[in-house]
mmCIF file of the N, C-alpha and C atoms, coordinates in Angstrom:
data_MODEL
# 
_entry.id   MODEL 
# 
loop_
_atom_site.group_PDB 
_atom_site.id 
_atom_site.type_symbol 
_atom_site.label_atom_id 
_atom_site.label_alt_id 
_atom_site.label_comp_id 
_atom_site.label_asym_id 
_atom_site.label_entity_id 
_atom_site.label_seq_id 
_atom_site.pdbx_PDB_ins_code 
_atom_site.Cartn_x 
_atom_site.Cartn_y 
_atom_site.Cartn_z 
_atom_site.occupancy 
_atom_site.B_iso_or_equiv 
_atom_site.pdbx_formal_charge 
_atom_site.auth_seq_id 
_atom_site.auth_comp_id 
_atom_site.auth_asym_id 
_atom_site.auth_atom_id 
_atom_site.pdbx_PDB_model_num 
ATOM 1  N N  . MET A 1 1  ? -39.701 5.885  57.351 1.00 0.00 ? 1  MET A N  1 
ATOM 2  C CA . MET A 1 1  ? -39.645 6.126  58.791 1.00 0.00 ? 1  MET A CA 1 
ATOM 3  C C  . MET A 1 1  ? -38.312 6.765  59.170 1.00 0.00 ? 1  MET A C  1 
ATOM 4  N N  . ILE A 1 2  ? -37.217 6.137  58.750 1.00 0.00 ? 2  ILE A N  1 
ATOM 5  C CA . ILE A 1 2  ? -35.882 6.659  59.074 1.00 0.00 ? 2  ILE A CA 1 
ATOM 6  C C  . ILE A 1 2  ? -35.673 8.011  58.390 1.00 0.00 ? 2  ILE A C  1 
ATOM 7  N N  . ASN A 1 3  ? -36.188 8.137  57.153 1.00 0.00 ? 3  ASN A N  1 
ATOM 8  C CA . ASN A 1 3  ? -35.995 9.371  56.397 1.00 0.00 ? 3  ASN A CA 1 
ATOM 9  C C  . ASN A 1 3  ? -36.595 10.563 57.130 1.00 0.00 ? 3  ASN A C  1 
ATOM 10 N N  . ARG A 1 4  ? -37.777 10.401 57.705 1.00 0.00 ? 4  ARG A N  1 
ATOM 11 C CA . ARG A 1 4  ? -38.428 11.506 58.418 1.00 0.00 ? 4  ARG A CA 1 
ATOM 12 C C  . ARG A 1 4  ? -37.584 11.933 59.616 1.00 0.00 ? 4  ARG A C  1 
ATOM 13 N N  . GLY A 1 5  ? -37.084 10.954 60.362 1.00 0.00 ? 5  GLY A N  1 
ATOM 14 C CA . GLY A 1 5  ? -36.266 11.258 61.532 1.00 0.00 ? 5  GLY A CA 1 
ATOM 15 C C  . GLY A 1 5  ? -35.001 11.996 61.126 1.00 0.00 ? 5  GLY A C  1 
ATOM 16 N N  . VAL A 1 6  ? -34.381 11.549 60.051 1.00 0.00 ? 6  VAL A N  1 
ATOM 17 C CA . VAL A 1 6  ? -33.152 12.184 59.568 1.00 0.00 ? 6  VAL A CA 1 
ATOM 18 C C  . VAL A 1 6  ? -33.443 13.611 59.139 1.00 0.00 ? 6  VAL A C  1 
ATOM 19 N N  . HIS A 1 7  ? -34.562 13.822 58.452 1.00 0.00 ? 7  HIS A N  1 
ATOM 20 C CA . HIS A 1 7  ? -34.904 15.160 57.970 1.00 0.00 ? 7  HIS A CA 1 
ATOM 21 C C  . HIS A 1 7  ? -35.088 16.116 59.144 1.00 0.00 ? 7  HIS A C  1 
ATOM 22 N N  . ARG A 1 8  ? -35.788 15.662 60.149 1.00 0.00 ? 8  ARG A N  1 
ATOM 23 C CA . ARG A 1 8  ? -36.032 16.498 61.322 1.00 0.00 ? 8  ARG A CA 1 
ATOM 24 C C  . ARG A 1 8  ? -34.710 16.773 62.047 1.00 0.00 ? 8  ARG A C  1 
ATOM 25 N N  . PHE A 1 9  ? -33.868 15.749 62.109 1.00 0.00 ? 9  PHE A N  1 
ATOM 26 C CA . PHE A 1 9  ? -32.561 15.892 62.755 1.00 0.00 ? 9  PHE A CA 1 
ATOM 27 C C  . PHE A 1 9  ? -31.726 16.919 62.005 1.00 0.00 ? 9  PHE A C  1 
ATOM 28 N N  . ALA A 1 10 ? -31.769 16.858 60.672 1.00 0.00 ? 10 ALA A N  1 
ATOM 29 C CA . ALA A 1 10 ? -30.981 17.777 59.849 1.00 0.00 ? 10 ALA A CA 1 
ATOM 30 C C  . ALA A 1 10 ? -31.428 19.212 60.089 1.00 0.00 ? 10 ALA A C  1 
ATOM 31 N N  . SER A 1 11 ? -32.718 19.407 60.297 1.00 0.00 ? 11 SER A N  1 
ATOM 32 C CA . SER A 1 11 ? -33.232 20.760 60.512 1.00 0.00 ? 11 SER A CA 1 
ATOM 33 C C  . SER A 1 11 ? -32.813 21.291 61.878 1.00 0.00 ? 11 SER A C  1 
ATOM 34 N N  . SER A 1 12 ? -32.762 20.400 62.863 1.00 0.00 ? 12 SER A N  1 
ATOM 35 C CA . SER A 1 12 ? -32.490 20.836 64.234 1.00 0.00 ? 12 SER A CA 1 
ATOM 36 C C  . SER A 1 12 ? -31.000 20.949 64.522 1.00 0.00 ? 12 SER A C  1 
ATOM 37 N N  . MET A 1 13 ? -30.248 19.930 64.114 1.00 0.00 ? 13 MET A N  1 
ATOM 38 C CA . MET A 1 13 ? -28.842 19.845 64.515 1.00 0.00 ? 13 MET A CA 1 
ATOM 39 C C  . MET A 1 13 ? -27.909 20.314 63.407 1.00 0.00 ? 13 MET A C  1 
ATOM 40 N N  . PRO A 1 14 ? -26.655 20.569 63.783 1.00 0.00 ? 14 PRO A N  1 
ATOM 41 C CA . PRO A 1 14 ? -25.633 20.923 62.789 1.00 0.00 ? 14 PRO A CA 1 
ATOM 42 C C  . PRO A 1 14 ? -25.405 19.776 61.814 1.00 0.00 ? 14 PRO A C  1 
ATOM 43 N N  . TYR A 1 15 ? -24.700 20.069 60.737 1.00 0.00 ? 15 TYR A N  1 
ATOM 44 C CA . TYR A 1 15 ? -24.497 19.069 59.693 1.00 0.00 ? 15 TYR A CA 1 
ATOM 45 C C  . TYR A 1 15 ? -23.651 17.905 60.192 1.00 0.00 ? 15 TYR A C  1 
ATOM 46 N N  . VAL A 1 16 ? -22.704 18.182 61.090 1.00 0.00 ? 16 VAL A N  1 
ATOM 47 C CA . VAL A 1 16 ? -21.831 17.114 61.601 1.00 0.00 ? 16 VAL A CA 1 
ATOM 48 C C  . VAL A 1 16 ? -22.645 16.097 62.388 1.00 0.00 ? 16 VAL A C  1 
ATOM 49 N N  . ALA A 1 17 ? -23.473 16.590 63.303 1.00 0.00 ? 17 ALA A N  1 
ATOM 50 C CA . ALA A 1 17 ? -24.306 15.701 64.108 1.00 0.00 ? 17 ALA A CA 1 
ATOM 51 C C  . ALA A 1 17 ? -25.266 14.940 63.201 1.00 0.00 ? 17 ALA A C  1 
ATOM 52 N N  . PHE A 1 18 ? -25.767 15.620 62.178 1.00 0.00 ? 18 PHE A N  1 
ATOM 53 C CA . PHE A 1 18 ? -26.684 15.011 61.214 1.00 0.00 ? 18 PHE A CA 1 
ATOM 54 C C  . PHE A 1 18 ? -25.990 13.861 60.487 1.00 0.00 ? 18 PHE A C  1 
ATOM 55 N N  . ASN A 1 19 ? -24.721 14.106 60.113 1.00 0.00 ? 19 ASN A N  1 
ATOM 56 C CA . ASN A 1 19 ? -23.953 13.080 59.415 1.00 0.00 ? 19 ASN A CA 1 
ATOM 57 C C  . ASN A 1 19 ? -23.716 11.884 60.326 1.00 0.00 ? 19 ASN A C  1 
ATOM 58 N N  . LYS A 1 20 ? -23.353 12.147 61.576 1.00 0.00 ? 20 LYS A N  1 
ATOM 59 C CA . LYS A 1 20 ? -23.105 11.055 62.524 1.00 0.00 ? 20 LYS A CA 1 
ATOM 60 C C  . LYS A 1 20 ? -24.387 10.270 62.770 1.00 0.00 ? 20 LYS A C  1 
ATOM 61 N N  . ALA A 1 21 ? -25.512 10.962 62.803 1.00 0.00 ? 21 ALA A N  1 
ATOM 62 C CA . ALA A 1 21 ? -26.798 10.295 63.030 1.00 0.00 ? 21 ALA A CA 1 
ATOM 63 C C  . ALA A 1 21 ? -27.087 9.327  61.887 1.00 0.00 ? 21 ALA A C  1 
ATOM 64 N N  . ILE A 1 22 ? -26.784 9.747  60.662 1.00 0.00 ? 22 ILE A N  1 
ATOM 65 C CA . ILE A 1 22 ? -27.015 8.882  59.501 1.00 0.00 ? 22 ILE A CA 1 
ATOM 66 C C  . ILE A 1 22 ? -26.135 7.637  59.597 1.00 0.00 ? 22 ILE A C  1 
ATOM 67 N N  . ILE A 1 23 ? -24.862 7.840  59.939 1.00 0.00 ? 23 ILE A N  1 
ATOM 68 C CA . ILE A 1 23 ? -23.940 6.706  60.051 1.00 0.00 ? 23 ILE A CA 1 
ATOM 69 C C  . ILE A 1 23 ? -24.442 5.741  61.123 1.00 0.00 ? 23 ILE A C  1 
ATOM 70 N N  . ALA A 1 24 ? -24.843 6.280  62.268 1.00 0.00 ? 24 ALA A N  1 
ATOM 71 C CA . ALA A 1 24 ? -25.348 5.442  63.352 1.00 0.00 ? 24 ALA A CA 1 
ATOM 72 C C  . ALA A 1 24 ? -26.609 4.707  62.900 1.00 0.00 ? 24 ALA A C  1 
ATOM 73 N N  . ASP A 1 25 ? -27.464 5.400  62.159 1.00 0.00 ? 25 ASP A N  1 
ATOM 74 C CA . ASP A 1 25 ? -28.696 4.780  61.653 1.00 0.00 ? 25 ASP A CA 1 
ATOM 75 C C  . ASP A 1 25 ? -28.367 3.603  60.744 1.00 0.00 ? 25 ASP A C  1 
ATOM 76 N N  . ILE A 1 26 ? -27.407 3.799  59.847 1.00 0.00 ? 26 ILE A N  1 
ATOM 77 C CA . ILE A 1 26 ? -27.029 2.737  58.912 1.00 0.00 ? 26 ILE A CA 1 
ATOM 78 C C  . ILE A 1 26 ? -26.440 1.551  59.676 1.00 0.00 ? 26 ILE A C  1 
ATOM 79 N N  . VAL A 1 27 ? -25.572 1.849  60.633 1.00 0.00 ? 27 VAL A N  1 
ATOM 80 C CA . VAL A 1 27 ? -24.937 0.777  61.412 1.00 0.00 ? 27 VAL A CA 1 
ATOM 81 C C  . VAL A 1 27 ? -25.991 -0.012 62.178 1.00 0.00 ? 27 VAL A C  1 
ATOM 82 N N  . PHE A 1 28 ? -26.907 0.696  62.831 1.00 0.00 ? 28 PHE A N  1 
ATOM 83 C CA . PHE A 1 28 ? -27.952 0.018  63.599 1.00 0.00 ? 28 PHE A CA 1 
ATOM 84 C C  . PHE A 1 28 ? -28.881 -0.769 62.681 1.00 0.00 ? 28 PHE A C  1 
ATOM 85 N N  . ALA A 1 29 ? -29.122 -0.248 61.500 1.00 0.00 ? 29 ALA A N  1 
ATOM 86 C CA . ALA A 1 29 ? -30.011 -0.924 60.555 1.00 0.00 ? 29 ALA A CA 1 
ATOM 87 C C  . ALA A 1 29 ? -29.364 -2.219 60.060 1.00 0.00 ? 29 ALA A C  1 
ATOM 88 N N  . GLN A 1 30 ? -28.038 -2.205 59.929 1.00 0.00 ? 30 GLN A N  1 
ATOM 89 C CA . GLN A 1 30 ? -27.347 -3.395 59.429 1.00 0.00 ? 30 GLN A CA 1 
ATOM 90 C C  . GLN A 1 30 ? -27.329 -4.495 60.481 1.00 0.00 ? 30 GLN A C  1 
ATOM 91 N N  . TYR A 1 31 ? -27.167 -4.131 61.750 1.00 0.00 ? 31 TYR A N  1 
ATOM 92 C CA . TYR A 1 31 ? -27.023 -5.145 62.797 1.00 0.00 ? 31 TYR A CA 1 
ATOM 93 C C  . TYR A 1 31 ? -28.350 -5.492 63.462 1.00 0.00 ? 31 TYR A C  1 
# 
């Protein structure tokens, strides 16, 4: 589920935003 969202995000947004999205995803997943 998360992988699909990240893939779509990577295609749409720049790499920096994509990286921040992954970090936010990991943080939210942990808490």
